[in-house]
VMD Tcl script that builds the backbone (N, CA, C; Angstrom):
set m [mol new atoms 507]
animate dup $m
set s [atomselect $m all]
$s set {name element resname resid chain x y z} {
  {N N UNK 1 A -9.338 -52.531 47.842}
  {CA C UNK 1 A -9.463 -53.975 47.850}
  {C C UNK 1 A -10.922 -54.373 48.032}
  {N N UNK 2 A -11.339 -55.374 47.282}
  {CA C UNK 2 A -12.719 -55.850 47.360}
  {C C UNK 2 A -12.950 -56.604 48.666}
  {N N UNK 3 A -14.182 -56.539 49.213}
  {CA C UNK 3 A -14.490 -57.262 50.460}
  {C C UNK 3 A -14.795 -58.744 50.215}
  {N N UNK 4 A -14.394 -59.249 49.051}
  {CA C UNK 4 A -14.617 -60.645 48.705}
  {C C UNK 4 A -13.539 -61.069 47.721}
  {N N UNK 5 A -13.362 -62.379 47.592}
  {CA C UNK 5 A -12.396 -62.944 46.649}
  {C C UNK 5 A -13.160 -63.643 45.542}
  {N N UNK 6 A -12.605 -63.609 44.327}
  {CA C UNK 6 A -13.226 -64.305 43.207}
  {C C UNK 6 A -12.228 -65.300 42.635}
  {N N UNK 7 A -12.696 -66.517 42.412}
  {CA C UNK 7 A -11.857 -67.568 41.817}
  {C C UNK 7 A -12.750 -68.545 41.072}
  {N N UNK 8 A -12.148 -69.267 40.148}
  {CA C UNK 8 A -12.866 -70.317 39.428}
  {C C UNK 8 A -12.912 -71.554 40.318}
  {N N UNK 9 A -14.089 -72.142 40.434}
  {CA C UNK 9 A -14.246 -73.359 41.220}
  {C C UNK 9 A -13.735 -74.562 40.432}
  {N N UNK 10 A -13.315 -75.591 41.158}
  {CA C UNK 10 A -12.932 -76.843 40.512}
  {C C UNK 10 A -13.719 -77.984 41.168}
  {N N UNK 11 A -13.488 -79.184 40.702}
  {CA C UNK 11 A -14.261 -80.335 41.179}
  {C C UNK 11 A -14.163 -80.515 42.691}
  {N N UNK 12 A -13.063 -80.100 43.299}
  {CA C UNK 12 A -12.917 -80.207 44.747}
  {C C UNK 12 A -13.873 -79.283 45.512}
  {N N UNK 13 A -14.431 -78.297 44.812}
  {CA C UNK 13 A -15.359 -77.350 45.428}
  {C C UNK 13 A -16.822 -77.787 45.295}
  {N N UNK 14 A -17.056 -79.000 44.818}
  {CA C UNK 14 A -18.413 -79.446 44.492}
  {C C UNK 14 A -19.371 -79.356 45.680}
  {N N UNK 15 A -18.942 -79.724 46.865}
  {CA C UNK 15 A -19.846 -79.699 48.023}
  {C C UNK 15 A -20.266 -78.267 48.365}
  {N N UNK 16 A -19.326 -77.344 48.366}
  {CA C UNK 16 A -19.650 -75.945 48.657}
  {C C UNK 16 A -20.520 -75.354 47.547}
  {N N UNK 17 A -20.218 -75.708 46.300}
  {CA C UNK 17 A -21.016 -75.239 45.175}
  {C C UNK 17 A -22.446 -75.782 45.278}
  {N N UNK 18 A -22.574 -77.056 45.588}
  {CA C UNK 18 A -23.905 -77.664 45.740}
  {C C UNK 18 A -24.710 -76.931 46.804}
  {N N UNK 19 A -24.091 -76.685 47.946}
  {CA C UNK 19 A -24.772 -76.005 49.044}
  {C C UNK 19 A -25.249 -74.616 48.620}
  {N N UNK 20 A -24.377 -73.861 47.943}
  {CA C UNK 20 A -24.758 -72.515 47.512}
  {C C UNK 20 A -25.853 -72.571 46.452}
  {N N UNK 21 A -25.688 -73.453 45.487}
  {CA C UNK 21 A -26.660 -73.575 44.390}
  {C C UNK 21 A -28.045 -73.941 44.930}
  {N N UNK 22 A -28.112 -74.888 45.845}
  {CA C UNK 22 A -29.407 -75.279 46.408}
  {C C UNK 22 A -30.037 -74.136 47.203}
  {N N UNK 23 A -29.219 -73.388 47.925}
  {CA C UNK 23 A -29.743 -72.228 48.659}
  {C C UNK 23 A -30.277 -71.174 47.684}
  {N N UNK 24 A -29.584 -70.973 46.573}
  {CA C UNK 24 A -30.037 -70.005 45.568}
  {C C UNK 24 A -31.356 -70.446 44.953}
  {N N UNK 25 A -31.445 -71.723 44.592}
  {CA C UNK 25 A -32.681 -72.244 43.995}
  {C C UNK 25 A -33.856 -72.134 44.958}
  {N N UNK 26 A -33.582 -72.295 46.237}
  {CA C UNK 26 A -34.650 -72.216 47.236}
  {C C UNK 26 A -35.068 -70.772 47.487}
  {N N UNK 27 A -34.111 -69.860 47.516}
  {CA C UNK 27 A -34.450 -68.474 47.861}
  {C C UNK 27 A -35.001 -67.677 46.682}
  {N N UNK 28 A -34.692 -68.067 45.457}
  {CA C UNK 28 A -35.172 -67.326 44.280}
  {C C UNK 28 A -35.576 -68.293 43.174}
  {N N UNK 29 A -36.585 -69.120 43.414}
  {CA C UNK 29 A -36.949 -70.152 42.439}
  {C C UNK 29 A -37.326 -69.600 41.072}
  {N N UNK 30 A -37.891 -68.393 41.034}
  {CA C UNK 30 A -38.311 -67.818 39.768}
  {C C UNK 30 A -37.145 -67.345 38.903}
  {N N UNK 31 A -35.951 -67.304 39.440}
  {CA C UNK 31 A -34.789 -66.807 38.703}
  {C C UNK 31 A -34.068 -67.899 37.921}
  {N N UNK 32 A -34.495 -69.141 38.068}
  {CA C UNK 32 A -33.762 -70.255 37.465}
  {C C UNK 32 A -34.668 -71.149 36.633}
  {N N UNK 33 A -34.075 -71.796 35.659}
  {CA C UNK 33 A -34.796 -72.780 34.865}
  {C C UNK 33 A -34.918 -74.108 35.583}
  {N N UNK 34 A -34.032 -74.353 36.526}
  {CA C UNK 34 A -34.063 -75.580 37.309}
  {C C UNK 34 A -34.863 -75.328 38.587}
  {N N UNK 35 A -34.916 -76.336 39.437}
  {CA C UNK 35 A -35.631 -76.169 40.702}
  {C C UNK 35 A -34.836 -76.791 41.841}
  {N N UNK 36 A -35.169 -76.362 43.046}
  {CA C UNK 36 A -34.536 -76.915 44.233}
  {C C UNK 36 A -34.825 -78.414 44.337}
  {N N UNK 37 A -36.056 -78.795 44.075}
  {CA C UNK 37 A -36.425 -80.215 44.174}
  {C C UNK 37 A -35.615 -81.064 43.204}
  {N N UNK 38 A -35.472 -80.594 41.974}
  {CA C UNK 38 A -34.740 -81.370 40.965}
  {C C UNK 38 A -33.262 -81.496 41.306}
  {N N UNK 39 A -32.645 -80.401 41.726}
  {CA C UNK 39 A -31.203 -80.452 41.974}
  {C C UNK 39 A -30.853 -81.026 43.335}
  {N N UNK 40 A -31.728 -80.896 44.320}
  {CA C UNK 40 A -31.415 -81.491 45.627}
  {C C UNK 40 A -31.447 -83.012 45.552}
  {N N UNK 41 A -32.118 -83.546 44.545}
  {CA C UNK 41 A -32.157 -85.002 44.351}
  {C C UNK 41 A -30.899 -85.530 43.652}
  {N N UNK 42 A -30.064 -84.628 43.169}
  {CA C UNK 42 A -28.859 -85.032 42.443}
  {C C UNK 42 A -27.715 -85.356 43.407}
  {N N UNK 43 A -26.900 -86.348 43.056}
  {CA C UNK 43 A -25.738 -86.662 43.896}
  {C C UNK 43 A -24.640 -85.612 43.726}
  {N N UNK 44 A -23.685 -85.633 44.611}
  {CA C UNK 44 A -22.574 -84.698 44.547}
  {C C UNK 44 A -21.853 -84.781 43.195}
  {N N UNK 45 A -21.816 -85.955 42.598}
  {CA C UNK 45 A -21.165 -86.131 41.292}
  {C C UNK 45 A -21.781 -85.232 40.221}
  {N N UNK 46 A -23.074 -84.968 40.306}
  {CA C UNK 46 A -23.746 -84.071 39.362}
  {C C UNK 46 A -23.118 -82.682 39.407}
  {N N UNK 47 A -22.876 -82.180 40.607}
  {CA C UNK 47 A -22.298 -80.843 40.780}
  {C C UNK 47 A -20.821 -80.843 40.407}
  {N N UNK 48 A -20.143 -81.930 40.701}
  {CA C UNK 48 A -18.751 -82.075 40.293}
  {C C UNK 48 A -18.645 -82.017 38.763}
  {N N UNK 49 A -19.570 -82.696 38.088}
  {CA C UNK 49 A -19.583 -82.686 36.618}
  {C C UNK 49 A -19.874 -81.291 36.072}
  {N N UNK 50 A -20.766 -80.562 36.716}
  {CA C UNK 50 A -21.054 -79.181 36.276}
  {C C UNK 50 A -19.797 -78.331 36.349}
  {N N UNK 51 A -19.001 -78.539 37.382}
  {CA C UNK 51 A -17.764 -77.770 37.533}
  {C C UNK 51 A -16.689 -78.216 36.545}
  {N N UNK 52 A -16.786 -79.435 36.047}
  {CA C UNK 52 A -15.840 -79.919 35.042}
  {C C UNK 52 A -16.206 -79.458 33.637}
  {N N UNK 53 A -17.492 -79.332 33.356}
  {CA C UNK 53 A -17.936 -78.998 32.000}
  {C C UNK 53 A -18.176 -77.506 31.798}
  {N N UNK 54 A -18.187 -76.743 32.864}
  {CA C UNK 54 A -18.371 -75.293 32.815}
  {C C UNK 54 A -17.254 -74.622 33.587}
  {N N UNK 55 A -17.055 -73.356 33.317}
  {CA C UNK 55 A -16.232 -72.516 34.176}
  {C C UNK 55 A -17.214 -71.826 35.114}
  {N N UNK 56 A -16.995 -71.946 36.410}
  {CA C UNK 56 A -17.874 -71.302 37.378}
  {C C UNK 56 A -17.019 -70.424 38.285}
  {N N UNK 57 A -17.269 -69.127 38.209}
  {CA C UNK 57 A -16.585 -68.177 39.084}
  {C C UNK 57 A -17.405 -68.046 40.344}
  {N N UNK 58 A -16.720 -68.001 41.472}
  {CA C UNK 58 A -17.406 -67.839 42.753}
  {C C UNK 58 A -16.788 -66.683 43.515}
  {N N UNK 59 A -17.641 -65.920 44.138}
  {CA C UNK 59 A -17.193 -64.886 45.071}
  {C C UNK 59 A -17.299 -65.498 46.460}
  {N N UNK 60 A -16.235 -65.334 47.223}
  {CA C UNK 60 A -16.220 -65.831 48.605}
  {C C UNK 60 A -15.993 -64.662 49.549}
  {N N UNK 61 A -16.750 -64.713 50.613}
  {CA C UNK 61 A -16.582 -63.727 51.675}
  {C C UNK 61 A -16.426 -64.511 52.962}
  {N N UNK 62 A -15.349 -64.270 53.672}
  {CA C UNK 62 A -15.042 -65.021 54.894}
  {C C UNK 62 A -15.060 -66.525 54.636}
  {N N UNK 63 A -14.598 -66.927 53.455}
  {CA C UNK 63 A -14.467 -68.332 53.094}
  {C C UNK 63 A -15.711 -68.984 52.508}
  {N N UNK 64 A -16.871 -68.328 52.632}
  {CA C UNK 64 A -18.123 -68.910 52.141}
  {C C UNK 64 A -18.467 -68.358 50.764}
  {N N UNK 65 A -19.007 -69.209 49.904}
  {CA C UNK 65 A -19.456 -68.749 48.596}
  {C C UNK 65 A -20.687 -67.861 48.789}
  {N N UNK 66 A -20.622 -66.650 48.222}
  {CA C UNK 66 A -21.740 -65.707 48.319}
  {C C UNK 66 A -22.267 -65.309 46.934}
  {N N UNK 67 A -21.621 -65.798 45.879}
  {CA C UNK 67 A -22.088 -65.490 44.534}
  {C C UNK 67 A -21.420 -66.399 43.524}
  {N N UNK 68 A -22.138 -66.673 42.424}
  {CA C UNK 68 A -21.577 -67.500 41.354}
  {C C UNK 68 A -22.006 -66.960 39.996}
  {N N UNK 69 A -21.216 -67.324 38.987}
  {CA C UNK 69 A -21.553 -67.053 37.584}
  {C C UNK 69 A -20.887 -68.145 36.761}
  {N N UNK 70 A -21.684 -68.837 35.952}
  {CA C UNK 70 A -21.171 -69.948 35.156}
  {C C UNK 70 A -21.140 -69.638 33.670}
  {N N UNK 71 A -20.211 -70.290 32.980}
  {CA C UNK 71 A -20.072 -70.163 31.534}
  {C C UNK 71 A -19.845 -71.548 30.964}
  {N N UNK 72 A -20.742 -71.962 30.083}
  {CA C UNK 72 A -20.648 -73.284 29.461}
  {C C UNK 72 A -20.508 -73.121 27.955}
  {N N UNK 73 A -19.817 -74.047 27.318}
  {CA C UNK 73 A -19.736 -73.995 25.858}
  {C C UNK 73 A -21.000 -74.571 25.239}
  {N N UNK 74 A -21.372 -74.050 24.086}
  {CA C UNK 74 A -22.403 -74.708 23.293}
  {C C UNK 74 A -21.743 -75.948 22.726}
  {N N UNK 75 A -22.471 -77.029 22.591}
  {CA C UNK 75 A -21.865 -78.307 22.245}
  {C C UNK 75 A -21.956 -78.679 20.767}
  {N N UNK 76 A -22.820 -78.029 20.017}
  {CA C UNK 76 A -22.959 -78.363 18.610}
  {C C UNK 76 A -21.697 -78.044 17.821}
  {N N UNK 77 A -21.402 -78.852 16.822}
  {CA C UNK 77 A -20.205 -78.669 16.001}
  {C C UNK 77 A -20.149 -77.263 15.408}
  {N N UNK 78 A -21.285 -76.747 15.004}
  {CA C UNK 78 A -21.320 -75.427 14.381}
  {C C UNK 78 A -21.625 -74.318 15.380}
  {N N UNK 79 A -21.602 -74.651 16.676}
  {CA C UNK 79 A -21.894 -73.666 17.720}
  {C C UNK 79 A -20.725 -73.459 18.683}
  {N N UNK 80 A -19.579 -73.960 18.341}
  {CA C UNK 80 A -18.448 -73.907 19.259}
  {C C UNK 80 A -17.848 -72.514 19.409}
  {N N UNK 81 A -18.334 -71.578 18.646}
  {CA C UNK 81 A -17.890 -70.189 18.775}
  {C C UNK 81 A -18.686 -69.445 19.858}
  {N N UNK 82 A -19.634 -70.166 20.499}
  {CA C UNK 82 A -20.511 -69.528 21.472}
  {C C UNK 82 A -20.372 -70.141 22.862}
  {N N UNK 83 A -20.561 -69.284 23.849}
  {CA C UNK 83 A -20.663 -69.734 25.227}
  {C C UNK 83 A -22.015 -69.321 25.775}
  {N N UNK 84 A -22.426 -69.961 26.869}
  {CA C UNK 84 A -23.722 -69.697 27.492}
  {C C UNK 84 A -23.524 -69.355 28.962}
  {N N UNK 85 A -24.007 -68.197 29.367}
  {CA C UNK 85 A -23.914 -67.750 30.762}
  {C C UNK 85 A -25.087 -68.347 31.541}
  {N N UNK 86 A -24.798 -68.905 32.702}
  {CA C UNK 86 A -25.844 -69.513 33.528}
  {C C UNK 86 A -25.496 -69.341 35.012}
  {N N UNK 87 A -26.493 -69.503 35.851}
  {CA C UNK 87 A -26.278 -69.571 37.295}
  {C C UNK 87 A -25.731 -68.324 37.953}
  {N N UNK 88 A -26.007 -67.148 37.394}
  {CA C UNK 88 A -25.534 -65.910 38.025}
  {C C UNK 88 A -26.462 -65.631 39.213}
  {N N UNK 89 A -25.865 -65.591 40.392}
  {CA C UNK 89 A -26.661 -65.353 41.588}
  {C C UNK 89 A -25.761 -64.850 42.707}
  {N N UNK 90 A -26.276 -63.888 43.466}
  {CA C UNK 90 A -25.581 -63.351 44.634}
  {C C UNK 90 A -26.527 -63.446 45.823}
  {N N UNK 91 A -26.024 -63.956 46.927}
  {CA C UNK 91 A -26.829 -64.095 48.145}
  {C C UNK 91 A -27.370 -62.732 48.577}
  {N N UNK 92 A -28.601 -62.726 49.032}
  {CA C UNK 92 A -29.279 -61.462 49.350}
  {C C UNK 92 A -28.547 -60.635 50.405}
  {N N UNK 93 A -27.891 -61.277 51.360}
  {CA C UNK 93 A -27.249 -60.527 52.443}
  {C C UNK 93 A -25.983 -59.782 52.023}
  {N N UNK 94 A -25.503 -60.014 50.788}
  {CA C UNK 94 A -24.300 -59.298 50.324}
  {C C UNK 94 A -24.549 -58.528 49.031}
  {N N UNK 95 A -25.783 -58.403 48.639}
  {CA C UNK 95 A -26.081 -57.636 47.420}
  {C C UNK 95 A -25.748 -56.163 47.632}
  {N N UNK 96 A -25.474 -55.483 46.539}
  {CA C UNK 96 A -25.153 -54.061 46.603}
  {C C UNK 96 A -23.683 -53.783 46.839}
  {N N UNK 97 A -22.846 -54.822 46.821}
  {CA C UNK 97 A -21.415 -54.655 47.048}
  {C C UNK 97 A -20.595 -54.819 45.763}
  {N N UNK 98 A -21.277 -54.933 44.624}
  {CA C UNK 98 A -20.576 -55.071 43.350}
  {C C UNK 98 A -20.160 -56.491 43.015}
  {N N UNK 99 A -20.683 -57.462 43.723}
  {CA C UNK 99 A -20.275 -58.851 43.524}
  {C C UNK 99 A -20.727 -59.368 42.160}
  {N N UNK 100 A -21.984 -59.150 41.799}
  {CA C UNK 100 A -22.480 -59.638 40.500}
  {C C UNK 100 A -21.686 -59.022 39.355}
  {N N UNK 101 A -21.431 -57.737 39.442}
  {CA C UNK 101 A -20.666 -57.063 38.392}
  {C C UNK 101 A -19.243 -57.609 38.327}
  {N N UNK 102 A -18.617 -57.841 39.467}
  {CA C UNK 102 A -17.253 -58.374 39.484}
  {C C UNK 102 A -17.205 -59.791 38.907}
  {N N UNK 103 A -18.175 -60.618 39.255}
  {CA C UNK 103 A -18.234 -61.971 38.697}
  {C C UNK 103 A -18.409 -61.928 37.181}
  {N N UNK 104 A -19.343 -61.108 36.729}
  {CA C UNK 104 A -19.614 -61.013 35.299}
  {C C UNK 104 A -18.412 -60.438 34.544}
  {N N UNK 105 A -17.720 -59.494 35.145}
  {CA C UNK 105 A -16.523 -58.924 34.515}
  {C C UNK 105 A -15.461 -60.001 34.307}
  {N N UNK 106 A -15.222 -60.820 35.312}
  {CA C UNK 106 A -14.243 -61.919 35.184}
  {C C UNK 106 A -14.680 -62.923 34.126}
  {N N UNK 107 A -15.954 -63.299 34.172}
  {CA C UNK 107 A -16.486 -64.257 33.219}
  {C C UNK 107 A -16.346 -63.734 31.792}
  {N N UNK 108 A -16.689 -62.470 31.558}
  {CA C UNK 108 A -16.639 -61.917 30.204}
  {C C UNK 108 A -15.208 -61.726 29.712}
  {N N UNK 109 A -14.279 -61.441 30.607}
  {CA C UNK 109 A -12.874 -61.351 30.197}
  {C C UNK 109 A -12.400 -62.702 29.666}
  {N N UNK 110 A -12.795 -63.760 30.338}
  {CA C UNK 110 A -12.464 -65.107 29.873}
  {C C UNK 110 A -13.196 -65.409 28.567}
  {N N UNK 111 A -14.490 -65.128 28.527}
  {CA C UNK 111 A -15.300 -65.415 27.341}
  {C C UNK 111 A -14.762 -64.704 26.108}
  {N N UNK 112 A -14.319 -63.465 26.269}
  {CA C UNK 112 A -13.789 -62.709 25.125}
  {C C UNK 112 A -12.556 -63.375 24.523}
  {N N UNK 113 A -11.836 -64.158 25.322}
  {CA C UNK 113 A -10.640 -64.848 24.840}
  {C C UNK 113 A -10.964 -66.211 24.213}
  {N N UNK 114 A -12.152 -66.740 24.479}
  {CA C UNK 114 A -12.475 -68.106 24.058}
  {C C UNK 114 A -13.690 -68.236 23.141}
  {N N UNK 115 A -14.521 -67.214 23.090}
  {CA C UNK 115 A -15.746 -67.294 22.303}
  {C C UNK 115 A -15.947 -66.007 21.509}
  {N N UNK 116 A -16.648 -66.125 20.397}
  {CA C UNK 116 A -16.994 -64.946 19.609}
  {C C UNK 116 A -18.223 -64.248 20.173}
  {N N UNK 117 A -19.070 -65.010 20.862}
  {CA C UNK 117 A -20.258 -64.427 21.470}
  {C C UNK 117 A -20.706 -65.293 22.640}
  {N N UNK 118 A -21.415 -64.654 23.560}
  {CA C UNK 118 A -22.015 -65.380 24.676}
  {C C UNK 118 A -23.489 -65.006 24.731}
  {N N UNK 119 A -24.291 -65.993 25.139}
  {CA C UNK 119 A -25.724 -65.793 25.235}
  {C C UNK 119 A -26.187 -66.088 26.654}
  {N N UNK 120 A -27.382 -65.637 26.963}
  {CA C UNK 120 A -28.012 -65.959 28.233}
  {C C UNK 120 A -29.502 -65.718 28.089}
  {N N UNK 121 A -30.242 -66.205 29.050}
  {CA C UNK 121 A -31.663 -65.876 29.137}
  {C C UNK 121 A -31.945 -65.429 30.562}
  {N N UNK 122 A -32.830 -64.468 30.679}
  {CA C UNK 122 A -33.191 -63.936 31.992}
  {C C UNK 122 A -34.698 -63.733 32.042}
  {N N UNK 123 A -35.271 -64.009 33.182}
  {CA C UNK 123 A -36.699 -63.808 33.360}
  {C C UNK 123 A -37.027 -62.334 33.104}
  {N N UNK 124 A -38.047 -62.100 32.300}
  {CA C UNK 124 A -38.401 -60.737 31.900}
  {C C UNK 124 A -38.705 -59.834 33.095}
  {N N UNK 125 A -39.176 -60.401 34.191}
  {CA C UNK 125 A -39.515 -59.606 35.375}
  {C C UNK 125 A -38.303 -59.313 36.260}
  {N N UNK 126 A -37.136 -59.880 35.943}
  {CA C UNK 126 A -35.956 -59.705 36.784}
  {C C UNK 126 A -35.188 -58.447 36.366}
  {N N UNK 127 A -35.745 -57.306 36.701}
  {CA C UNK 127 A -35.191 -56.014 36.293}
  {C C UNK 127 A -33.738 -55.805 36.719}
  {N N UNK 128 A -33.348 -56.139 37.955}
  {CA C UNK 128 A -31.938 -55.933 38.319}
  {C C UNK 128 A -30.973 -56.746 37.455}
  {N N UNK 129 A -31.329 -57.991 37.135}
  {CA C UNK 129 A -30.462 -58.821 36.295}
  {C C UNK 129 A -30.378 -58.251 34.888}
  {N N UNK 130 A -31.500 -57.842 34.339}
  {CA C UNK 130 A -31.501 -57.276 32.990}
  {C C UNK 130 A -30.639 -56.023 32.922}
  {N N UNK 131 A -30.723 -55.197 33.943}
  {CA C UNK 131 A -29.895 -53.977 33.994}
  {C C UNK 131 A -28.406 -54.343 34.042}
  {N N UNK 132 A -28.053 -55.303 34.886}
  {CA C UNK 132 A -26.668 -55.756 34.995}
  {C C UNK 132 A -26.152 -56.245 33.640}
  {N N UNK 133 A -26.933 -57.086 32.975}
  {CA C UNK 133 A -26.500 -57.650 31.704}
  {C C UNK 133 A -26.396 -56.583 30.618}
  {N N UNK 134 A -27.337 -55.672 30.573}
  {CA C UNK 134 A -27.277 -54.625 29.562}
  {C C UNK 134 A -26.090 -53.695 29.809}
  {N N UNK 135 A -25.789 -53.411 31.057}
  {CA C UNK 135 A -24.621 -52.579 31.368}
  {C C UNK 135 A -23.318 -53.279 30.979}
  {N N UNK 136 A -23.341 -54.618 30.923}
  {CA C UNK 136 A -22.160 -55.393 30.541}
  {C C UNK 136 A -22.067 -55.584 29.020}
  {N N UNK 137 A -23.009 -55.005 28.279}
  {CA C UNK 137 A -22.950 -55.070 26.826}
  {C C UNK 137 A -23.862 -56.089 26.177}
  {N N UNK 138 A -24.703 -56.754 26.944}
  {CA C UNK 138 A -25.656 -57.704 26.367}
  {C C UNK 138 A -26.816 -56.939 25.732}
  {N N UNK 139 A -27.322 -57.487 24.641}
  {CA C UNK 139 A -28.469 -56.913 23.961}
  {C C UNK 139 A -29.580 -57.967 23.886}
  {N N UNK 140 A -30.809 -57.519 24.039}
  {CA C UNK 140 A -31.957 -58.413 23.906}
  {C C UNK 140 A -32.186 -58.673 22.424}
  {N N UNK 141 A -32.291 -59.954 22.062}
  {CA C UNK 141 A -32.573 -60.284 20.673}
  {C C UNK 141 A -33.870 -61.076 20.510}
  {N N UNK 142 A -34.503 -61.403 21.602}
  {CA C UNK 142 A -35.757 -62.129 21.486}
  {C C UNK 142 A -36.421 -62.331 22.830}
  {N N UNK 143 A -37.634 -62.817 22.758}
  {CA C UNK 143 A -38.417 -63.103 23.962}
  {C C UNK 143 A -39.081 -64.455 23.767}
  {N N UNK 144 A -38.937 -65.302 24.759}
  {CA C UNK 144 A -39.624 -66.595 24.732}
  {C C UNK 144 A -40.799 -66.519 25.701}
  {N N UNK 145 A -42.008 -66.383 25.168}
  {CA C UNK 145 A -43.182 -66.305 26.047}
  {C C UNK 145 A -43.404 -67.625 26.782}
  {N N UNK 146 A -43.849 -67.505 28.025}
  {CA C UNK 146 A -44.189 -68.689 28.832}
  {C C UNK 146 A -43.049 -69.706 28.848}
  {N N UNK 147 A -41.844 -69.218 28.940}
  {CA C UNK 147 A -40.660 -70.075 28.891}
  {C C UNK 147 A -40.549 -70.988 30.104}
  {N N UNK 148 A -40.871 -70.468 31.261}
  {CA C UNK 148 A -40.771 -71.238 32.499}
  {C C UNK 148 A -42.155 -71.372 33.124}
  {N N UNK 149 A -42.378 -72.517 33.762}
  {CA C UNK 149 A -43.669 -72.753 34.410}
  {C C UNK 149 A -43.436 -73.371 35.778}
  {N N UNK 150 A -44.148 -72.868 36.745}
  {CA C UNK 150 A -44.150 -73.480 38.075}
  {C C UNK 150 A -45.564 -73.391 38.633}
  {N N UNK 151 A -45.716 -73.673 39.916}
  {CA C UNK 151 A -47.052 -73.702 40.515}
  {C C UNK 151 A -47.728 -72.333 40.538}
  {N N UNK 152 A -46.967 -71.257 40.358}
  {CA C UNK 152 A -47.553 -69.913 40.367}
  {C C UNK 152 A -47.936 -69.431 38.970}
  {N N UNK 153 A -47.490 -70.142 37.942}
  {CA C UNK 153 A -47.827 -69.742 36.576}
  {C C UNK 153 A -46.613 -69.738 35.669}
  {N N UNK 154 A -46.682 -68.900 34.647}
  {CA C UNK 154 A -45.641 -68.837 33.619}
  {C C UNK 154 A -44.773 -67.590 33.773}
  {N N UNK 155 A -43.554 -67.684 33.270}
  {CA C UNK 155 A -42.650 -66.537 33.190}
  {C C UNK 155 A -42.068 -66.481 31.787}
  {N N UNK 156 A -42.022 -65.274 31.238}
  {CA C UNK 156 A -41.353 -65.060 29.960}
  {C C UNK 156 A -39.863 -64.896 30.214}
  {N N UNK 157 A -39.061 -65.292 29.230}
  {CA C UNK 157 A -37.625 -65.066 29.327}
  {C C UNK 157 A -37.162 -64.218 28.153}
  {N N UNK 158 A -36.233 -63.321 28.444}
  {CA C UNK 158 A -35.612 -62.513 27.408}
  {C C UNK 158 A -34.291 -63.175 27.036}
  {N N UNK 159 A -34.052 -63.289 25.747}
  {CA C UNK 159 A -32.837 -63.894 25.217}
  {C C UNK 159 A -31.866 -62.770 24.908}
  {N N UNK 160 A -30.627 -62.923 25.376}
  {CA C UNK 160 A -29.647 -61.854 25.242}
  {C C UNK 160 A -28.346 -62.388 24.654}
  {N N UNK 161 A -27.617 -61.507 23.975}
  {CA C UNK 161 A -26.333 -61.863 23.372}
  {C C UNK 161 A -25.341 -60.725 23.583}
  {N N UNK 162 A -24.090 -61.099 23.700}
  {CA C UNK 162 A -22.978 -60.140 23.783}
  {C C UNK 162 A -21.863 -60.674 22.904}
  {N N UNK 163 A -21.388 -59.840 22.003}
  {CA C UNK 163 A -20.305 -60.232 21.112}
  {C C UNK 163 A -18.968 -59.916 21.747}
  {N N UNK 164 A -17.974 -60.739 21.497}
  {CA C UNK 164 A -16.652 -60.597 22.117}
  {C C UNK 164 A -16.117 -59.184 21.940}
  {N N UNK 165 A -15.559 -58.677 23.013}
  {CA C UNK 165 A -14.923 -57.369 22.976}
  {C C UNK 165 A -15.877 -56.204 23.056}
  {N N UNK 166 A -17.157 -56.464 23.188}
  {CA C UNK 166 A -18.125 -55.366 23.268}
  {C C UNK 166 A -17.965 -54.676 24.609}
  {N N UNK 167 A -17.609 -53.430 24.560}
  {CA C UNK 167 A -17.425 -52.667 25.785}
  {C C UNK 167 A -18.761 -52.380 26.440}
  {N N UNK 168 A -18.792 -52.401 27.764}
  {CA C UNK 168 A -20.034 -52.033 28.446}
  {C C UNK 168 A -20.448 -50.621 28.069}
  {N N UNK 169 A -21.749 -50.384 28.062}
  {CA C UNK 169 A -22.310 -49.092 27.678}
  {C C UNK 169 A -21.953 -48.044 28.705}
}
mol reanalyze $m
mol bondsrecalc $m
mol representation Tube
mol addrep $m
């Protein structure tokens, strides 16, 4: 038995999701396209809407959210065969317990039933995330130089894709 539970969050979980998301943005700002300042200024309704428009899996340990992984649909008429993975993060105090892999496994099982492919972007310097995604069957198809900018400088992002049913390597 896993030392954590995984379930899809719903709009009623918005406050707990907001708290976890803001903590993630604060503790690892370089891992996200958004920022703590931008999202902390958002009302609870913003997070409720994110949970309505995306599927967000959360790992809970002792009732608290310790990890998340989101999947959103592409919105273009000709892009509805694709989903986009976002917000994958595990709190530092519980890393190494298989939480990220378990979240991604659940997300991809759902994605394989609803999309032909899923995409994501990851900071090129985030070696653990890149390893996780590649082990789950994602392949790098491009690099966006200077994709993210903050007060410390620029970060490149690697663009990745996984086609439905692709078994992990």
